[in-house]
C-alpha positions, 0 to 999 in steps of 0.5 A: 756700262751699256745703255742696256745694262745702265737701264736694267741696273736702275730697275733693281736699284730703286730702293738701294741705299748708299753707304755712309760717306766721309770727306777724304783728307788731302794726302801728304806730299810724297817724295818726288820719286813716287809715281803713285803717291796716293797708293799704299805700298803693296802688291797692287802698286808694286805690280803696276810699277814693275810692269811699266818699268819693264815695258819701257826698258829697251833691250829687256824681254818685256819691252813694248814699243811706243806705238803699242803702248795702249792703255784702256780704262772704263769710266764709271766705277773705275775713274769716278764713282757710280753709286747710288746711280750712274751719274749720267742718269742723274744728269738725265733726271736733272734735265727733265726737271729743267725742261719741265716748264716747256712741257706742261703735258708731263704733269700727267704723262708717265714716266715724267709725272712720277719723276717730277714728283720724286716718285722714283719707284713708279719711274723704275716700275715703268721698266726699260721703256720708261727709262729709255724714254727719259734718256732719249728725251734728254739726250736728243733733239738738239745740236751736238754743240748745244748738248756739249754746253748742257753737259758742261753747265751741269758738271759745273753746278750739279752735286752728288745727292749724298756727298754734296761734292761736284761730280768731277770732285768724285774722280779717283785720285789714285787712278788719275795718278795712274793715268799720268804715270802711264803717259809719262812713260809714253803710253796712250790712254783711252776711255772705253766706257758704256757711258755716252760718248757725247756725255763724257767728251766735254769734260774728260780732258780737264778731269783725266788729261784724256782728249775727246778723240781718245774716248770710246763709248755708247752713242746715239745716231746723229744727222747732218743739217743746216741751220741759218746756213750753218752746218750742224749735227742733230742728235737723234733719239736712236741708238747707234752703238752699245759699248759694254761687255762684248761691245768693248773689244769691238769698240776698241777694234773699230775706234782705236785699231790697236789691241791694248796691253793695259786695261782697267775696269771695275765690273763684269761689264769690263770682263771681255775688255780685260780678256781681249787685252790680257789673253792675247799673248805676245807682249806682256799685258796687264789687267786691273780691277778696282774692287769697291771695298771702302764703305766709309770713304766711298761704297762697298759693293761687288757680287750683289750690286745692281750697279757695277756688279763684280762677280765673274771678274773676281772669280776669274781674276787669279786664273787670268792673272788680273790684279785686283785693287782693294780700294780700302787697303790699296788707296791712301785717298779716294777722291781727287778733292 
């Protein structure tokens, strides 16, 4: 998900209604030998375990040396939910409401007036320019440390408009198990997301066990400055890098420097990352797409969705030997809580 895709998708999502939600029961404690206890037995689970087992078997034809065991994961819709709007935009909306008392001019200035009145139709009618203004206003003009604290505070208090869960409770339990399983087998796991890198880094280690330096994402520019003799970085209202679609392989090259052997996504925004990973030859490689098919426990969407659209990936999955995970049938549980 890039800022461009993020903004464009929101334009079309203004009147979209989410599916009914249902609390996910805790799964029963599985046998200790099962590395993926929240996955149902089936082709998806078997394929993952077969790939990992063969890749760590020294002397085998599919062995992958430890330095090359690189796995990349999209975030929105792959590691946590993304409906009815990207969570980072909901963060921006909450920030505007929080900042409003210091900006009385927003009472008459669009798109802030409409946003504060709850008139999302007018906000979205303002197009990409209006949405970009909201994002830049809420993500810039402060030190990186101040922004990090703001994100952490929001994650600790904000709740999803439909489920009532904290956003870090809408992380996918089966995918967290997969991350742990890969790391247990000496894979290095990275997030490669269109979401903002400064928005993700404050909380991903606690949520996924992925440290901040293993996060690749979209970013804004920063500048070095000093405040009361203290060196700081100030976030600027200017784009630096968009990490989506063709930007994902570029981001992997620039920030990781090793082509992955395992990549997971959920939308056509991840298509090029899966191509870059799986069509390279050499080592055996694994591509995974999370297909949102569960309208009861989460959401059901793919080809017609304005957020997380999955069309080209579905069409080409078989040809490219990508494994499509059916959320409804392949997962015993969806959310971490």
